[in-house]
N, C-alpha and C positions, 0 to 999 in steps of 0.2 A: 181643071178639078176645082170643085168649089171648096168653101174654105173649110166646111164642117168635115168634106171627104178628107179633105188633108190632116184635119186634125186626129179622125177617127183611124189613118193611117199610121200618124206618128204613134199614137196610142199602142197599137198593135204594135207596133216596131218594139217600143220600147217595153214592154211584155213580154215579147219574143227574145227581146236582148237579156231581161233579166230572167227568164227561164234557163235561157242557154247559158247564163254566166252562174246559175245555183245548180245546174246540172255539173256543168264543168270544174268547178270548184268550192261548191257546197259540200255538205257532211249530212247523210241523212243520219236519222235516228239511231239505225242500228249499226251504222259505223261507227258514229259516235263513241255510244257505249262499249263498243267491240275494242275503240283506242284505249278508253278509260282502262277497262279491265287489263288491256295488255299492258300498258303503264303498270298495273299493280303487280302482276306478275315481275316485270322486270324489278320491282321493289322489293319485293319478296326474295326474290333472287341474291338483292343485293345484300340483304338481312343475312345472308350465311356466306359471304364472301368475307373474304381476310380485308377488307375494308369494313365491315359491318361495326357498327356502336356497337352490338351487345357484346357481352364477356363471352368467350371461348365454352363457358358452361351454359350459357344460355343460348348459342348458337345450335347447342348439341339438341336439346330442348324444344328451338323453333318449328311453328309449324305453319302459320299464315299471320299475316297482319290484318284486323279488322276495320271493316271499311260498312259506311252507309250505300244502301244500294243507289248505284246511279240515276240523278233525277237530272236531266235537263232543263228543269227551268231553274237549277242553281246554275247554270253558265250564264252569267249578268253581259249583258253590253253596257257599259257604263260611258257618261258624261268626264272627260279628262279637260280638267284646268291645271297647265302648265306651273310650276312657280318660277316667275320670273328670277328670281336672287337666289342660285341656290348654295347655301353655304352649307360648307359639311356642321355634321351634328354626332354627338357621341350616345349611345342607346346603351341601357344598363344590361347587364347579363344576368343570368343565373347565379354566375359564380361570383356577382360582385365587381369583375372587371367590365367593359364599355365596349362597345366594336362603332366602326366610325362608317357613317352611313350619310347620302347627300338624298333630299330630300327632292323627291322629283314631282307631283303632282297631288293633286285629290281625284280619287274617283266616286262621283255622284250617280244614285241609282235609288230604284224604290224596291224593297222587298216586305212581304206581306204587310204590306199598306203602309209602312214605314219608309221615311226617307232616308238614308243612308250615305255617309262623306267618308272616305277610307284612306288615308296617307299611304301613297306607293315610296319605296326609297331605292337610289340603285345605292347598291353593296359597293363600297369603296376597295372594298379585295376580289371584287368579281371580274374576272376576264372575258366575261360574255357583255358587251354595251349594250345589246339587245334585250337583257334580262333586268326585270323589276324585282324587286322583293317584296312582298304584302306579308306583317304579321301582324294576325288579327286573333282576339278572343271574342267569343261568344255566351250565351246563354246556356250551351253544352259543355262550356268549361269548366272540369271538375267534377264534372255527373258522367257524361258517355265519351267526352275526350279530353284531350291532358288538359289541366288545371293552367302550364303555364302559355295556353294559345297554341294556335297551328300556324303554318306558314303556306304560301302560294308564290310559284314562279309565274310572273305575268309578264309575257309577250310588249316589249316594249312597241307604243304605235307612233305613227309619224301626224297621226288625225286628231282630232277632238272628241275622240270615242277610242276605250278601252274597253277587252274582254277579260273579264276574272271569273273563272270559273271555280266554284268551290270543289267541286267532285274532286279536283287536284291537290285540294289542301293535302297536306302532310304534317306528322307530328315532328316536333324537333329532336335531335339527338339524345338530347337530354331526358327524355322520359326513359329511353334504354339504358343509359348510363350517366350517373351524377357528375361523370370526370370532365363532359364537355359542356362547352360554356355557349348558352343560348341568347339570344338578345329576348328581352320582354317585350312584348306587344306596346307601342307607346298610347297614352292616353285617349289620340284621336281614332282607333283602331278597336276599342273597346265596345265591342256591338251589343244592344239590347234587342237582340233577336237570336230563336235559337238555329243554326247554321248544321241542319241536318245532312250536310252532306261530307265527303270526304273521308279521312281518316280518323279511326276511334282509336279508345284507350289502348294498348296491348296489355300493358297489367296492370292491378290495382296497385295506387301507390299510398 
């Protein structure tokens, strides 16, 4: 078999393997949207449970949380640069206290033609070692989303890439009840674009 034929066979094999992998472990658009919407239903259920951040009075009148429509382009694959010397830091909260976190790494990507760089953390009190914390604010903060920013739980990655899904952005409990102490997004995570994805304001402040 000539080199050209071998090359063609290899290309076909690579394409075939890629397609098989996508079909077996990939997630289509419909499945993705259904998964995000199911997560939102679960969060709605939590808001009326006994563990809800809502007051008993607010739970009686609760209907649904408010969200932007699911947009797959807000599911971002970012370059991950880990921080080598991970020293704990204390992040201020809405009640004037502070919470302990370990800076994990920077996620870099482009959105709306602008370069973005966000700092991911390990929560000192988090029991799941595979979950990273992202606290951010953007140009919707204080307008259509909570002014104190929003959070995303980011699955930890063992590679130099990491997925940040802004459709999964949620509002901290202090939006619903000022008795909660919520970490304030650090300076590094104050974005200069509008992230029109994820959870919106539930009530006017």
